[in-house]
C-alpha positions in Angstrom: 0.0 0.0 0.0 1.3 3.4 -1.0 0.2 6.8 0.5 0.7 9.9 -1.6 0.5 13.5 -0.2 0.7 16.5 -2.5 2.0 19.9 -1.4 3.0 23.2 -2.9 -0.4 24.2 -4.3 -0.8 27.9 -4.4 -2.2 30.9 -6.2 0.3 32.0 -8.9 0.4 34.9 -11.3 0.0 34.0 -15.0 3.5 33.5 -16.4 4.8 32.5 -13.1 6.2 29.3 -11.8 5.3 26.8 -9.2 6.7 23.4 -8.0 4.4 20.8 -6.7 5.7 17.9 -4.5 4.3 14.5 -3.8 5.6 12.6 -0.8 5.3 8.9 -1.1 5.2 6.6 1.9 4.5 2.9 2.4 7.7 1.7 0.8 6.8 2.0 -2.9 8.7 -0.4 -5.1 11.5 0.8 -7.3 9.6 -0.2 -10.4 6.7 2.2 -9.8 5.6 4.6 -12.4 4.6 8.0 -11.1 2.3 10.5 -12.7 0.6 13.9 -12.3 -3.0 14.4 -13.2 -5.2 17.5 -13.0 -8.8 18.3 -13.0 -10.5 21.7 -13.4 -14.0 22.3 -12.2 -16.5 20.8 -14.6 -13.9 19.1 -16.6 -12.6 15.6 -16.9 -9.4 14.5 -15.2 -6.5 14.6 -17.5 -3.0 13.2 -17.5 -0.3 15.8 -17.2 3.0 13.9 -17.0 4.5 10.6 -16.2 7.8 9.3 -15.2 8.5 5.6 -15.6 10.7 3.3 -13.6 13.5 3.7 -16.2 13.3 7.5 -15.9 11.4 8.0 -19.2 9.0 10.9 -19.1 6.0 11.8 -21.1 3.9 15.0 -21.1 0.5 16.1 -22.3 0.8 18.3 -25.4 -0.6 21.2 -23.4 2.3 21.3 -21.0 5.2 20.2 -23.1 8.1 22.7 -22.8 6.6 24.3 -19.7 6.3 21.5 -17.1 8.9 19.0 -15.9 8.3 15.9 -13.9 11.0 14.5 -11.8 11.6 12.4 -8.7 14.0 12.2 -5.9 14.2 8.6 -4.9 16.3 9.3 -1.8 13.4 11.4 -0.5 10.6 9.4 -2.0 9.3 12.5 -3.5 7.8 13.3 -6.9 7.9 16.8 -8.3 6.1 18.8 -11.0 7.9 22.0 -12.0 5.5 24.3 -13.7 6.7 27.3 -15.6 5.0 29.9 -17.8 1.7 29.1 -16.1 -1.4 29.9 -18.0 -5.0 30.5 -16.7 -6.0 27.1 -18.2 -3.5 25.4 -15.9 -5.6 26.1 -12.9 -6.8 22.9 -11.5 -6.6 20.4 -8.7 -3.4 18.5 -9.3 -3.1 14.9 -8.2 -0.1 12.7 -8.0 -0.6 9.0 -8.7 1.4 5.8 -8.7 1.2 2.6 -10.7 3.0 -0.7 -10.2 5.5 -1.0 -12.9 3.7 0.8 -15.7 1.5 3.8 -16.1 0.0 2.4 -19.3 -2.6 0.3 -17.6 -4.1 2.7 -15.1 -3.0 4.1 -11.7 -3.1 2.2 -8.5 -2.7 4.9 -5.9 -3.8 8.5 -5.7 -3.1 11.5 -3.6 -5.8 13.9 -2.4 -4.8 16.8 -4.6 -3.1 20.2 -4.5 -5.0 23.2 -5.7 -3.3 25.5 -8.2 -5.0 28.8 -9.0 -3.8 31.2 -11.7 -4.3 35.0 -11.4 -3.6 37.6 -14.0 
């Protein structure tokens, strides 16, 4: 069992930057794939970025070049660096983990971190 807790949500000016963190506990396996999702009010949840057990990353087209997913295995922490934030980036951001692969759905979810964009 893995517990995920997001932090770093805030209100940020458009064009600004923010880094979200996700602390993992419960001794996640080394072969876990980690991901960030987001959901804006009235919209479906969408995948933002993933980082696989081999370090491979993927991004939604809407955030490519602006967001970076990374992890610090020593700290059991997942990060999402968000730059050049746009109003449409405002959402509840969730970290998630999947055993081995993110291709077949996520197994564990955090409770979310709220990101608000002002202009």
